[in-house]
Every structure is written in C-alpha cells, then in structure tokens.
C-alpha positions as CSV (number, residue, x, y, z in Angstrom):
1,M,99.1,30.6,56.0
2,S,96.6,28.6,54.1
3,N,96.9,30.6,50.9
4,L,100.2,28.9,50.2
5,S,100.3,27.3,46.8
6,F,100.9,23.6,46.3
7,S,103.6,24.5,43.7
8,A,105.8,25.8,46.6
9,L,106.2,22.2,47.8
10,S,109.0,19.9,46.8
11,M,106.7,17.3,45.4
12,D,106.8,14.9,42.4
13,A,106.1,16.9,39.2
14,S,103.3,14.5,38.0
15,L,101.5,15.1,41.3
16,L,101.8,18.8,41.0
17,S,100.5,19.0,37.4
18,N,97.6,16.7,38.3
19,L,96.7,19.0,41.2
20,E,96.7,21.9,38.8
21,S,94.4,20.0,36.4
22,L,92.0,19.2,39.3
23,G,91.9,22.9,40.1
24,Y,93.6,22.5,43.5
25,Q,95.5,25.8,44.0
26,S,95.9,27.0,47.5
27,M,96.2,24.7,50.5
28,T,93.7,24.4,53.3
29,A,95.0,25.1,56.8
30,I,95.7,21.4,57.6
31,Q,97.5,20.9,54.3
32,A,99.7,24.0,54.7
33,Q,100.7,23.0,58.2
34,S,101.1,19.3,57.7
35,L,102.2,18.7,54.1
36,P,105.7,20.1,54.4
37,L,106.4,17.9,57.4
38,I,104.8,14.8,55.8
39,L,106.9,15.3,52.6
40,D,109.9,15.6,54.8
41,G,109.2,12.1,56.2
42,K,108.2,13.3,59.7
43,D,105.5,11.6,61.8
44,V,102.4,13.9,62.3
45,I,99.3,14.0,64.5
46,G,96.7,16.2,62.9
47,Q,93.5,17.3,64.6
48,A,91.1,18.1,61.8
49,K,87.5,17.4,60.8
50,T,86.1,15.7,57.8
51,G,86.0,18.3,55.0
52,S,89.2,20.0,56.1
53,G,91.3,18.6,53.3
54,K,93.2,16.1,55.5
55,T,92.8,13.2,53.0
56,A,94.7,15.2,50.3
57,A,97.4,16.0,52.9
58,F,98.2,12.4,53.7
59,G,97.2,11.2,50.2
60,L,99.8,13.4,48.6
61,G,102.4,12.4,51.2
62,L,102.0,8.7,50.6
63,L,101.9,9.1,46.8
64,N,105.1,11.1,46.9
65,N,106.7,8.3,48.9
66,L,105.7,5.6,46.4
67,N,107.9,3.7,44.1
68,V,105.5,2.5,41.4
69,K,108.0,0.1,39.9
70,R,108.0,-1.9,43.2
71,F,104.6,-3.7,43.0
72,R,104.4,-4.2,46.8
73,V,102.2,-2.7,49.6
74,Q,103.9,0.5,50.5
75,S,101.1,2.5,52.1
76,L,98.3,1.4,54.5
77,V,95.4,3.7,55.4
78,L,93.1,2.5,58.2
79,C,89.6,4.0,58.5
80,P,86.7,3.4,60.9
81,T,83.9,2.6,58.4
82,R,83.6,1.3,54.9
83,E,81.9,4.5,53.7
84,L,85.0,6.6,54.8
85,A,87.4,4.0,53.3
86,D,85.6,4.2,49.9
87,Q,85.8,8.0,50.0
88,V,89.5,8.0,50.9
89,A,90.4,5.5,48.2
90,Q,88.5,7.5,45.7
91,E,90.4,10.7,46.6
92,I,93.8,8.9,46.5
93,R,92.9,7.6,43.0
94,K,92.0,11.1,41.9
95,L,95.3,12.5,43.3
96,A,97.2,9.7,41.6
97,R,95.8,10.2,38.1
98,G,99.1,11.5,36.8
99,I,101.0,8.3,37.9
100,H,100.6,5.3,35.6
101,N,99.8,1.8,36.8
102,I,99.1,2.6,40.4
103,K,96.9,0.1,42.3
104,V,94.8,1.2,45.2
105,L,92.8,-1.5,46.9
106,T,89.9,-1.1,49.4
107,L,89.5,-3.9,52.0
108,C,86.5,-3.6,54.4
109,G,84.4,-5.7,56.6
110,G,80.8,-6.4,55.5
111,M,82.0,-7.2,52.0
112,P,82.5,-10.7,50.5
113,M,86.0,-12.1,51.1
114,G,86.3,-13.9,47.7
115,P,86.8,-10.9,45.5
116,Q,89.2,-9.3,48.0
117,I,91.3,-12.4,48.1
118,G,91.5,-12.4,44.3
119,S,92.5,-8.7,44.2
120,L,95.2,-9.3,46.9
121,E,96.7,-12.1,44.8
122,H,97.2,-9.5,42.0
123,G,99.0,-7.2,44.4
124,A,98.6,-3.5,45.2
125,H,100.6,-0.4,46.1
126,I,98.2,1.2,48.6
127,L,95.7,-0.5,50.9
128,V,92.7,1.4,52.4
129,G,90.5,-0.5,54.8
130,T,88.9,-1.1,58.2
131,P,91.2,-2.5,60.9
132,G,89.2,-5.8,61.4
133,R,89.3,-6.8,57.8
134,I,92.9,-5.8,57.2
135,L,93.9,-7.9,60.3
136,D,91.9,-10.8,58.9
137,H,93.9,-10.8,55.7
138,L,97.2,-10.2,57.6
139,D,96.6,-13.2,59.9
140,K,95.9,-15.4,56.8
141,G,99.2,-14.3,55.2
142,R,97.4,-12.6,52.3
143,I,99.0,-9.2,53.0
144,N,102.8,-8.6,53.4
145,L,103.8,-5.4,55.0
146,N,107.6,-5.8,54.7
147,E,107.9,-2.9,52.3
148,L,105.4,-0.6,54.0
149,N,106.7,3.0,54.2
150,T,103.6,4.9,55.3
151,L,100.9,4.0,57.8
152,V,97.9,6.3,58.2
153,L,95.3,6.2,60.9
154,D,92.3,8.3,59.7
155,E,89.6,9.4,62.2
156,A,91.5,7.5,64.9
157,D,89.0,8.7,67.6
158,R,86.2,6.8,65.8
159,M,88.3,3.7,65.4
160,L,88.9,3.6,69.1
161,D,85.2,4.4,69.8
162,M,84.3,1.3,67.7
163,G,86.5,-1.0,69.6
164,F,89.4,-1.3,67.1
165,Q,92.1,-0.7,69.7
166,D,93.4,-4.4,69.7
167,A,93.2,-4.8,65.9
168,L,95.2,-1.5,65.5
169,D,97.9,-2.8,67.9
170,A,98.1,-6.2,66.1
171,I,98.4,-4.5,62.7
172,V,101.2,-2.1,63.9
173,E,103.1,-5.1,65.3
174,Q,103.4,-6.6,61.8
175,A,104.5,-3.3,60.2
176,P,108.2,-2.4,59.8
177,V,109.6,-0.2,62.6
178,E,111.3,2.1,60.0
179,R,108.2,3.8,58.6
180,Q,106.4,7.1,58.6
181,S,103.2,7.2,60.6
182,L,100.4,9.8,60.3
183,L,97.4,10.0,62.7
184,F,94.4,12.2,62.1
185,S,91.6,12.6,64.6
186,A,88.7,15.1,65.0
187,T,88.8,14.9,68.8
188,F,91.6,14.0,71.2
189,P,90.4,11.6,74.0
190,K,93.1,10.2,76.3
191,Q,93.4,6.9,74.4
192,I,94.6,8.8,71.3
193,Q,97.5,10.1,73.5
194,S,98.5,6.5,74.5
195,I,98.1,5.0,71.0
196,S,100.1,7.8,69.4
197,E,102.9,7.2,71.9
198,R,103.1,3.6,70.9
199,I,102.6,4.0,67.2
200,L,104.3,7.3,66.3
201,N,107.9,8.4,66.5
202,N,108.5,11.9,67.9
203,P,105.4,13.3,66.1
204,T,104.6,17.0,65.4
205,V,101.1,17.9,66.6
206,I,99.0,20.1,64.4
207,K,95.7,21.5,65.5
208,V,93.5,23.2,63.0
209,E,90.5,25.1,64.3
210,A,87.2,24.2,62.7
211,T,87.0,26.3,59.5
212,H,83.2,26.1,59.4
213,D,81.5,29.4,59.4
214,H,78.9,29.0,62.1
215,S,77.2,32.3,61.2
216,T,75.2,30.6,58.5
217,I,73.9,28.0,61.0
218,K,70.9,29.0,63.1
219,Q,70.9,27.0,66.3
220,H,67.8,26.3,68.3
221,F,67.8,24.6,71.7
222,Y,64.6,23.1,73.2
223,K,64.1,21.9,76.7
224,V,62.1,18.6,76.7
225,E,61.6,16.1,79.4
226,G,61.1,12.3,78.7
227,R,60.9,10.3,75.6
228,E,57.3,11.2,74.7
229,E,58.0,14.9,74.7
230,R,61.1,14.4,72.6
231,D,59.1,12.4,70.0
232,E,56.4,15.1,69.9
233,A,59.0,17.8,69.5
234,L,60.7,16.0,66.7
235,E,57.4,15.5,64.8
236,L,56.5,19.1,65.3
237,L,59.9,20.5,64.0
238,L,59.8,18.3,60.9
239,L,56.3,19.4,60.1
240,H,57.0,23.1,60.9
241,Y,60.2,23.4,58.8
242,R,59.5,20.6,56.3
243,P,63.2,20.3,55.4
244,E,64.1,18.5,52.2
245,S,67.1,16.7,53.8
246,T,67.5,16.1,57.6
247,V,69.8,14.1,59.8
248,V,68.5,13.2,63.2
249,F,71.4,12.2,65.6
250,C,70.8,9.7,68.3
251,N,73.4,8.3,70.7
252,T,72.5,4.6,70.6
253,K,71.8,2.1,67.8
254,K,68.6,0.9,69.5
255,E,67.2,4.4,69.8
256,T,68.1,5.2,66.2
257,Q,66.0,2.3,64.9
258,E,63.1,3.1,67.2
259,I,63.0,6.8,66.2
260,A,63.2,5.8,62.5
261,D,60.3,3.3,62.9
262,G,58.2,5.9,64.8
263,L,58.7,8.5,62.0
264,N,58.0,5.9,59.3
265,Y,54.7,5.1,61.1
266,L,53.8,8.8,61.0
267,G,54.2,8.9,57.3
268,F,57.7,10.5,57.0
269,S,60.2,9.5,54.3
270,V,62.9,8.1,56.7
271,T,65.5,5.5,57.1
272,A,67.9,4.5,59.9
273,L,71.7,4.2,59.7
274,H,73.6,2.4,62.4
275,G,76.2,-0.3,62.9
276,D,73.7,-3.2,63.5
277,M,72.4,-2.9,59.9
278,E,73.9,-5.1,57.2
279,Q,76.4,-3.4,54.9
280,R,74.0,-3.6,51.9
281,E,71.2,-1.9,53.9
282,R,73.6,0.8,55.0
283,D,74.7,1.4,51.4
284,Q,71.1,1.6,50.2
285,A,70.2,4.0,53.0
286,L,73.1,6.3,52.2
287,I,72.5,6.2,48.5
288,Q,68.7,6.9,48.8
289,F,69.4,9.8,51.2
290,A,72.1,11.3,49.0
291,N,70.0,11.1,45.9
292,K,66.9,12.7,47.5
293,S,64.7,9.5,47.5
294,I,64.6,9.7,51.3
295,S,64.4,13.0,53.2
296,I,65.3,11.9,56.8
297,L,68.2,9.9,58.0
298,V,68.2,8.9,61.7
299,A,71.8,8.0,62.5
300,T,74.5,7.5,65.2
301,D,77.7,9.6,65.0
302,V,79.8,6.5,63.9
303,A,77.4,5.6,61.1
304,A,77.2,9.2,59.8
305,R,80.9,9.3,59.3
306,G,81.5,9.1,55.6
307,L,78.1,10.6,54.9
308,D,78.7,12.3,51.5
309,V,75.8,14.7,51.2
310,D,76.0,18.4,50.1
311,N,74.2,21.1,52.1
312,L,71.9,19.4,54.6
313,D,68.8,21.6,55.3
314,A,68.6,20.5,58.9
315,V,70.4,18.6,61.7
316,I,68.3,17.6,64.7
317,N,70.1,16.4,67.8
318,Y,67.5,14.1,69.4
319,Q,70.2,13.5,72.0
320,L,73.0,15.9,72.6
321,S,76.5,14.5,72.2
322,R,78.6,14.1,75.3
323,D,81.4,16.0,73.5
324,P,81.0,19.6,72.4
325,E,83.5,19.0,69.5
326,V,81.2,16.3,68.1
327,H,78.2,18.7,68.5
328,V,80.0,21.2,66.3
329,H,80.9,18.5,63.8
330,R,77.3,17.4,63.6
331,I,75.8,20.8,63.0
332,G,78.6,21.7,60.6
333,R,77.0,19.4,58.1
334,T,74.3,21.9,57.5
335,G,74.5,25.4,56.0
336,R,77.4,24.8,53.7
337,A,78.1,26.6,50.5
338,G,76.7,29.8,51.9
339,S,73.1,28.5,52.3
340,K,71.3,28.9,55.6
341,G,71.5,25.8,57.8
342,L,69.1,24.8,60.6
343,A,70.4,23.0,63.8
344,C,67.9,22.0,66.5
345,S,68.9,20.3,69.8
346,F,66.9,18.7,72.6
347,Y,68.0,18.5,76.1
348,S,66.5,17.7,79.5
349,D,67.1,19.3,82.9
350,N,69.8,16.8,83.8
351,E,71.7,17.5,80.5
352,S,72.1,21.2,81.2
353,Y,75.8,20.6,81.8
354,K,76.2,19.4,78.1
355,V,74.6,22.7,77.0
356,A,77.1,24.7,79.2
357,L,80.0,22.8,77.6
358,I,78.7,23.6,74.1
359,D,78.1,27.2,75.1
360,E,81.7,27.5,76.3
361,Y,83.2,25.7,73.4
362,M,81.4,27.7,70.7
363,N,81.5,31.0,72.6
364,Q,77.8,31.5,71.9
365,A,75.2,32.3,74.6
366,I,72.6,29.4,74.4
367,E,69.0,30.1,75.5
368,A,66.2,27.5,75.5
369,E,63.4,28.6,73.3
370,P,59.7,27.6,72.9
371,L,58.8,25.0,70.3
372,P,56.9,26.2,67.1
373,D,53.2,26.5,67.3
374,S,51.4,23.1,67.3
375,V,49.3,24.3,64.3
376,A,52.2,22.8,62.2
377,L,50.9,19.3,63.2
378,Q,48.2,19.8,60.5
379,N,51.0,20.0,57.8
380,K,51.8,16.9,55.8
381,P,55.2,15.3,56.1
382,Y,57.7,16.4,53.4
383,D,57.4,14.0,50.5
384,S,60.7,13.0,48.7
385,A,60.7,14.0,45.0
386,M,62.7,11.0,43.8
387,R,62.6,7.2,43.8
388,T,65.5,4.9,43.4
389,I,65.9,2.0,40.9
390,Q,68.4,-0.7,41.7
391,I,70.0,-2.4,38.7
392,D,71.6,-5.9,39.1
393,G,74.8,-5.0,37.3
394,G,77.7,-2.7,37.9
395,K,81.4,-2.0,37.2
396,K,82.1,-5.7,36.9
397,Q,79.6,-5.8,34.0
398,K,81.3,-2.7,32.6
399,L,78.2,-0.5,33.3
400,R,78.8,3.2,33.4
401,P,76.5,6.1,34.4
402,G,76.3,7.1,30.8
403,D,74.9,3.7,29.8
404,I,72.1,4.0,32.4
405,L,71.3,7.6,31.4
406,G,71.3,6.6,27.7
407,A,68.9,3.7,28.3
408,L,66.5,5.9,30.2
409,T,66.5,8.8,27.7
410,S,66.5,6.7,24.5
411,G,63.3,7.2,22.5
412,G,62.9,10.7,24.0
413,E,59.9,9.9,26.4
414,L,62.1,10.7,29.4
415,T,64.5,13.6,29.6
416,G,67.7,14.0,31.6
417,D,66.0,16.6,33.8
418,S,63.8,14.0,35.5
419,I,66.8,11.8,36.3
420,G,68.9,12.4,39.4
421,K,72.1,10.9,40.8
422,I,73.5,7.7,39.4
423,K,75.8,5.5,41.5
424,V,77.6,2.5,40.0
425,Q,79.1,0.0,42.4
426,A,80.9,-3.3,41.7
427,M,77.9,-5.5,41.2
428,R,75.0,-3.0,41.5
429,A,73.9,0.4,40.2
430,Y,71.4,2.8,41.6
431,V,69.6,5.6,39.7
432,A,67.3,8.3,41.2
433,V,64.3,9.2,39.0
434,E,61.4,11.6,39.7
435,K,58.5,9.9,41.5
436,G,56.0,10.5,38.7
437,I,58.0,8.7,36.1
438,A,59.4,5.9,38.3
439,K,57.3,3.0,36.8
440,K,58.0,4.2,33.3
441,A,61.7,4.4,34.0
442,L,61.8,1.0,35.6
443,N,60.1,-0.5,32.4
444,K,62.7,1.2,30.2
445,I,65.6,-0.4,32.2
446,Q,63.9,-3.8,32.4
447,N,62.9,-4.0,28.8
448,G,65.8,-2.1,27.2
449,K,69.4,-3.1,26.7
450,M,72.7,-1.8,28.1
451,K,76.0,-3.1,26.9
452,G,74.1,-5.3,24.6
453,R,72.2,-7.2,27.3
454,Q,69.2,-6.9,29.6
455,F,69.6,-6.3,33.3
456,R,67.2,-7.1,36.1
457,A,66.0,-4.0,38.0
458,R,63.5,-3.0,40.8
459,L,62.3,0.0,42.7
460,I,63.6,0.1,46.2
461,Q,60.9,0.3,48.8
462,Q,61.1,3.2,51.2
C-alpha cells in the first residue's frame, strides 16, 4: 500500500507541487494509511516510530486545513522535548514552502520567555511546543486557541512518561470542542488509551509495523552481574570495536551522568544527555555528537528522542529497557542506510525476563555470548576527529552557514574538506573543524569579519 503516490490525494495544489520539488514521491506506510483519513477531517491514532514519516503525515494534514489569510493560531503540535519540537517545526516549514506568509512558531521550556512573548505578539498560524511552556503562555493569556482546527500530540507516550498528563488535560480544556485531533505514539501504554478517549472523537487506529530492517543490525547479549562487571564490559566493548559514534542507553538520569563521568575519566570522548542538564548543555552535547566532535553519548530514552544523527555505528544498552518496543527503537538507530550496525546489551540473571520479552517480540532466538578478549583493553579509546567552535552570533545577527564557511576558507589556508557540520541557532552558531586545524580556525573566526563585524568565538571543551 505504501507505494501510493502523494498526487493521488485530494490536497492543496501548492502542497503537492512542493512535495514534488522536495522529491517526495511515494508515501510511507503510516502516510498511506493515515493521510486520506487526516485530509478527510477524521481523528486518528497512529502507532509509528520516529523516522516513519509521521511528521509529514500530520504536517500535510494541518497545512491543508490552514487558512493563511486568517492570521490566528489554527494548529497546535505538542511534543515531549525541545529537540523534537525543533525537528517537527523544521519539517512543517519545509512542507509549507509553497504557501506564502505562513508563520510557524516554536515554544519550548528551557528557552528565554522574552523572545517567545515578542513572537506571540506578532501572531502565528501554527504553534509547535512542549506542553509545560504552551500551558504557561495559555495561562497568561498570550495564546488564544479559539480558531484552533487541528491538535496534534506527537510521541504521546513520552509526554506521559515525562509527567505532562496534567498539562495536556489543561491545554485540551482550552481548545475548541469542534476540532480535529491526531495522536501519534511509538508504544501504547494504558494511559494512552485513557487520554485518547478524553481527547479524540471516534478515532481510527492505525498501527504500522517497524519498517526497520533488522538484518543489518548484529545483536550481542552479554550476561553481567553487578555494576562493576557492567562498567568493565562497557570499557572492553568500546576498546574492542572502537566505534566512531556510539549511544549508551541507561534507564536513570543519575546513572547516565555517572557512566559518562567514568568513561571520561578513562579517556573516552564522551558526554551525557539527560533531563537534569540545562537546555544549553543538552544543545551542545547533541551538536558535538552529531558533528563528530564527541564519539560517545550516554543518554536516557527520553533525552535521546529528537536525536538527529545518521547511521550510528553502535548502540549499547547498559541497562535493558523494560519495554521490548523501546529496545527495538533504540537499536534501530544503528545500521541505517544499508550499513552494518552493532547493538550490544547487558543483562543480569534477574533480568532474564526482559530478554525473553525481546526474544518473543523480535522473533529472534537470543543467546548470551562471551565478551571479547581482554587483550582489547590495551587499545586506546577512539579519538574524535573534530573539534567544535562556538560563535557568539546566529540567525538574529543574520549569520548563515555560508558566512562561516567563507570566513574559514578565505585566504586559502584552510579548505572546505577540513570543515564539518555548521549549525546556526538564534543567538549562537557552531562549526566542526578537524582537530589539527582547530586553533588556526578559531583565530580566523576571532580575527576575521562576517557580515562586516567581528564575532567572539571559543573552542568548546570536551
């Protein structure tokens, strides 16, 4: 069913021609099953993972519903984390390129209130944000939902995991009863059932099987008892395989920080990612990991949502997830695009039941195997190839990636080959450069000019 073409849908012509220019031709499974219903104004519950194309499914639906001439909030998309909200807003803007003067606004916690208040005063068509911050603005009367026609709950299971239940209920109370509601969730715990009964009107439930091809992922399970054995096993695997990019999953924020600190002490290029970190630290961690300045990210499931990294070399489950679906979701981040992926999982005797659940869910016989030879402990930790320069200027100062690349390559001493990913945010920009030229690159930024002025810059410590 998923080789249906978008052009077969009764959708606004400008949306269709933009999809063509973006190279979107045939629909993914979730799009083929949900889009006709969404365009028909029906409420939908979609079970689908990140990467399934669900954002385009609800994004096209709400854009098709939009009346651009009415400069009022007509769509609200709620997401569990700022990282995901940013990705969703970016995708909606991309899909909306064919429509003029459309305003998409992101409102998330962990960001300064002032600029958000200013943006809200100017109005918007579509709001994307985290429930807590959206509710803050609603309570202060800065958002008016009287003309809302589409409400989307994205990754609803994670929002409930993070304790957003009350905020979601309070937001829905202020939304018009006559509206379309769409709920997407990777897993279906009982609370999803109860929240969907309250929020949705006679919804159609669509379940899409994970489209990930597990044949490219090599799974290894190791039986380890106690914290000390786990730590030794983790060090041994990282030194044996020396992957360029690894996510180590833990189940608690405390453990995440402790494991990252321990690996850092052993000389690994590592950072933690969890909900107790400040938003700025989380941003920096994600940027450095994505641009290859840091090779290991130790994260909780919630923090790793919105992780926009292509083809991880390895995923290590320091703790197994309590939910086999989450396990599949974790390991599905490696081995993409046809490359071989590595997934290693630790479990103790009293966690054998979790292994049995995964075994049953994935329909793969799981056997514990011995750890690699301890001779690997003589290897050096993998050393990241890049360093990251932070520049104190961003979109607000009209900086663009091309300006930064131009400043670094002017004079011809540095070439584009030694410069990696460039990320420009509202007030800051980050550029990855090869380690060997990091100091020279920093000097060029600090002493050169972009947009006719000098910017302060520094190398981020790892």
